[in-house]
C-alpha positions in Angstrom: 0.0 0.0 0.0 1.4 3.4 -0.9 2.2 5.9 1.7 -0.2 8.4 0.2 -3.1 6.0 0.4 -2.2 5.1 4.0 -2.1 8.8 4.8 -5.4 9.4 3.1 -7.1 6.5 5.0 -5.5 7.6 8.3 -7.1 11.1 8.0 -10.4 9.6 6.8 -10.6 7.4 9.9 -9.5 10.2 12.1 -12.3 12.3 10.8 -14.8 9.5 11.4 -13.4 8.9 14.9 -13.9 12.6 15.8 -17.4 12.6 14.3 -18.1 9.5 16.4 -17.4 11.4 19.6 -20.5 13.5 18.9 -22.8 11.2 17.0 -24.5 8.3 18.8 -24.0 4.9 17.1 -20.8 5.9 15.2 -17.9 4.2 17.0 -14.9 6.2 17.9 -12.3 3.7 19.2 -12.3 1.3 16.2 -11.8 4.3 13.9 -9.1 5.6 16.1 -7.3 2.3 16.0 -7.5 2.2 12.2 -6.2 5.8 12.2 -3.1 4.7 14.2 -2.5 1.7 12.0 -2.7 3.6 8.8 -0.8 6.6 10.2 2.1 4.2 11.1 2.3 3.3 7.5 1.7 6.7 6.0 3.1 9.4 8.2 5.2 9.2 11.2 4.2 12.8 12.2 0.5 11.9 12.5 1.3 8.7 14.2 3.4 10.5 16.9 0.8 13.2 17.3 -1.9 10.5 18.0 0.2 8.8 20.7 1.2 12.1 22.2 -2.3 13.4 22.3 -3.5 13.9 25.9 -6.8 12.0 25.4 -6.4 9.8 22.4 -2.8 8.7 23.2 -3.8 6.9 26.4 -6.5 4.9 24.7 -4.1 3.8 22.0 -1.3 2.9 24.3 -3.6 1.0 26.7 -5.0 -1.0 23.7 -1.6 -1.6 22.1 0.2 -2.7 25.3 -2.5 -4.5 27.2 -5.6 -4.9 24.9 -7.3 -2.9 27.7 -10.1 -0.3 27.6 -10.7 2.0 30.5 -13.9 1.6 32.6 -15.0 5.1 31.7 -14.7 4.3 28.0 -16.6 1.1 28.4 -19.4 2.7 30.3 -19.6 5.6 27.8 -19.6 3.2 24.8 -22.3 0.9 26.3 -24.4 3.9 27.2 -24.1 5.3 23.6 -25.0 1.9 22.2 -28.2 1.9 24.4 -29.1 5.4 23.4 -28.4 4.7 19.7 -30.6 1.6 19.8 -33.3 3.4 21.7 -33.5 6.2 19.1 -33.4 3.7 16.2 -36.0 1.4 17.8 -38.6 4.2 17.7 -37.7 5.5 14.3 -37.5 2.2 12.3 -40.6 0.6 10.8 -39.0 -2.8 10.4 -38.8 -4.4 13.9 -36.4 -7.1 12.5 -33.9 -4.4 11.9 -34.3 -3.3 15.5 -34.0 -6.8 16.8 -30.9 -7.6 14.8 -29.3 -4.3 15.7 -30.0 -5.0 19.4 -28.2 -8.4 19.1 -25.3 -6.8 17.3 -25.0 -4.0 19.9 -25.2 -6.7 22.7 -22.2 -8.5 21.1 -20.3 -5.2 20.9 -21.1 -4.4 24.5 -20.1 -7.9 25.6 -16.7 -7.6 23.8 -16.0 -4.2 25.3 -16.9 -5.3 28.8 -14.7 -8.4 28.4 -11.6 -6.3 27.9 -9.5 -5.7 31.0 -9.1 -2.3 32.6 -5.7 -0.8 32.1 -3.2 -1.2 34.9 
C-alpha cells in the first residue's frame, strides 16, 4: 500500500473517529485504532501526534500494550449503544432491523466489557 493511500485513509478514519465522539451509534475507538494503524504506514508525524495526544494517546497505548479499555470508555460506549438503539427502535418501521441491531449491539457491549481495565 502506498504511503499516500495510507495517509489518506488515516485522515479519513481520524475524521470518522472525531465525528463518532458527537454522533451516537458511530464508534470512535475502532476508527481511532484504524487511524493509528494507517498513520504508522503513511506518516510518522500523524502517528506520533496521536500517541502524544492527551486524550487519544492513552486509549491507543492501553490497547496496544494491554488490549485494555478504561472503565470510563466502556461505560460511555455501552451507554451510547443503548441510546443509539433506543433512538433507532422508535424510528424504524421494520422491527427485525431493531432486533438484529440490538443483538449486534449486545455483542459489541459484551466484547467491550470483556476487555480488562488498564493497569
